C-alpha positions as CSV (number, residue, x, y, z in Angstrom):
1,M,75.3,44.8,116.1
2,T,73.1,45.4,113.0
3,D,71.0,42.5,111.8
4,V,72.5,41.8,108.4
5,L,69.2,40.3,107.1
6,E,67.1,43.3,108.2
7,A,69.6,45.6,106.6
8,A,69.5,43.6,103.3
9,A,65.8,43.4,103.4
10,A,65.5,47.2,103.8
11,T,67.2,47.7,100.4
12,M,64.8,45.3,98.6
13,L,62.2,46.8,96.3
14,L,58.8,45.3,96.9
15,S,56.8,44.2,93.9
16,D,53.2,45.2,93.5
17,P,50.6,42.5,94.5
18,V,49.5,40.3,91.7
19,D,45.9,39.2,91.1
20,V,46.8,35.6,90.2
21,E,49.8,33.7,91.4
22,Q,51.5,31.2,89.1
23,P,50.9,27.5,90.0
24,R,53.6,25.7,91.9
25,E,55.0,22.3,90.9
26,G,52.2,19.9,91.7
27,D,49.4,22.4,91.6
28,P,46.6,22.0,89.1
29,G,47.8,23.7,85.9
30,G,51.4,23.7,87.1
31,P,54.3,21.5,86.3
32,P,54.3,17.9,87.5
33,C,55.3,17.2,91.1
34,P,58.8,15.8,91.3
35,Y,58.3,14.5,94.8
36,C,55.6,12.1,93.6
37,K,58.2,10.4,91.3
38,L,60.7,9.6,94.2
39,E,61.4,6.0,95.1
40,D,62.1,4.5,98.5
41,T,65.4,3.2,97.2
42,D,66.6,6.8,97.4
43,A,65.4,7.4,100.9
44,V,67.4,7.0,104.1
45,W,64.1,5.8,105.8
46,S,60.6,5.2,104.7
47,N,57.3,3.6,105.8
48,A,54.0,3.2,104.0
49,H,53.2,6.9,104.2
50,W,56.4,8.9,104.7
51,R,59.9,9.2,103.2
52,V,63.0,10.8,104.6
53,M,65.6,11.9,102.0
54,A,69.0,13.4,102.4
55,R,69.3,17.1,101.4
56,H,72.0,16.2,98.9
57,W,72.3,19.9,97.7
58,S,73.3,21.1,101.2
59,P,76.9,21.1,102.6
60,L,75.5,20.5,106.1
61,P,76.0,16.9,107.2
62,G,72.7,15.2,108.3
63,G,70.3,17.6,106.6
64,M,67.1,15.7,105.8
65,L,63.8,16.3,104.0
66,L,60.6,14.6,105.3
67,L,58.0,14.1,102.7
68,S,54.5,12.6,102.7
69,K,54.1,9.9,100.1
70,A,50.6,11.1,99.4
71,H,50.4,14.2,97.2
72,V,48.9,16.7,99.8
73,D,49.9,20.3,100.2
74,T,49.5,20.9,103.9
75,L,49.5,18.9,107.1
76,S,45.9,20.0,107.7
77,E,44.9,18.2,104.4
78,M,46.2,14.9,105.7
79,P,44.1,12.3,107.5
80,P,44.3,12.4,111.3
81,E,46.5,9.2,111.3
82,R,49.2,10.9,109.2
83,Q,49.0,14.0,111.4
84,R,49.6,11.9,114.5
85,E,52.6,10.2,112.9
86,F,54.3,13.4,112.0
87,G,55.3,14.3,115.5
88,P,57.1,11.1,116.4
89,I,58.8,10.9,113.0
90,A,59.9,14.6,113.2
91,A,61.2,14.0,116.7
92,G,63.1,10.8,115.5
93,I,64.7,12.8,112.7
94,E,65.7,15.6,115.1
95,H,67.2,13.1,117.6
96,A,69.1,11.3,114.9
97,I,70.6,14.5,113.6
98,M,71.5,15.8,117.1
99,N,73.3,12.5,117.8
100,L,75.7,13.0,114.8
101,G,77.7,15.3,117.1
102,R,78.8,18.9,116.6
103,V,75.1,20.0,116.0
104,A,73.8,22.8,118.1
105,R,70.2,22.8,117.0
106,V,68.1,21.3,114.3
107,H,66.0,23.9,112.3
108,L,62.7,22.8,110.8
109,Y,61.4,24.6,107.7
110,R,58.0,24.4,106.0
111,W,57.5,27.3,103.7
112,G,54.9,26.0,101.3
113,D,55.8,28.2,98.4
114,G,58.1,25.9,96.5
115,R,56.0,22.8,95.7
116,A,52.5,21.7,96.4
117,H,53.6,18.5,98.2
118,F,54.0,18.4,102.0
119,H,57.6,18.4,103.0
120,V,59.7,19.7,105.9
121,H,63.4,20.5,105.9
122,F,65.5,19.4,108.9
123,V,68.6,21.5,108.8
124,P,71.4,21.0,111.4
125,R,72.9,24.2,112.7
126,P,76.6,23.5,113.2
127,Y,77.9,23.7,116.8
128,G,80.2,26.6,117.5
129,L,78.8,28.7,114.6
130,P,76.2,30.9,116.2
131,Q,76.3,33.2,113.2
132,F,74.4,30.5,111.4
133,G,71.7,30.5,114.1
134,W,68.1,31.8,114.1
135,R,66.8,33.0,110.8
136,N,70.3,33.2,109.2
137,L,70.8,29.5,108.6
138,P,68.6,29.2,105.4
139,F,70.5,32.2,103.9
140,L,74.0,31.2,105.0
141,E,73.7,27.5,104.5
142,A,75.4,27.5,101.1
143,R,78.4,29.4,102.6
144,F,79.2,26.5,104.9
145,P,82.3,24.6,103.7
146,N,81.4,21.3,102.0
147,P,83.0,18.5,104.0
148,G,83.0,16.1,101.0
149,K,80.7,13.5,99.6
150,E,82.0,10.7,101.9
151,H,81.3,12.7,105.1
152,L,77.9,13.8,103.9
153,A,77.0,10.2,102.9
154,A,78.2,8.8,106.3
155,A,76.0,11.4,108.1
156,S,73.0,10.4,106.0
157,D,73.7,6.7,106.6
158,A,73.9,7.3,110.3
159,V,70.6,9.2,110.4
160,G,68.9,6.4,108.4
161,A,70.3,3.7,110.7
162,A,69.0,5.7,113.7
163,L,65.6,6.1,112.2
164,R,65.3,2.4,111.3
165,A,66.3,1.5,114.9
166,A,63.9,3.9,116.5
167,G,60.7,1.9,115.9
168,L,58.9,4.8,114.3
169,P,55.3,4.5,113.2
């Protein structure tokens, strides 16, 4: 079976390298960082340093976004205390999503090209849909049938409740 993404990538024309890249949202000289304006009232879980938001644009129930409250670009720029918190919080999010049921895996994405504010996507790969697996999920996610606002909200509420009960740092 031909890898569909490799075949599509083979047809793309590559641009010439640029000397200067445009600033991202939150970079000096770039547009303001929208993540710095978020409030805990919109989060499914938060503490003094971290915030977990539902990926409301995704049709996959339980998809979450973990953001640092401090405006830092990378995990390595965070103080050691925040770095140590990341693992248990990430594990708690993954566990909460897996417990929703009908989730085969939880993919974590941290690309770094969108915004200059540390954030990680937690994306559930639906059970029984291996076509969505591996590197295909970020490209096929939008093709997943939307289960409706109520189902998505219930999944987000369940993840938030599990995180609040988990005793995270």
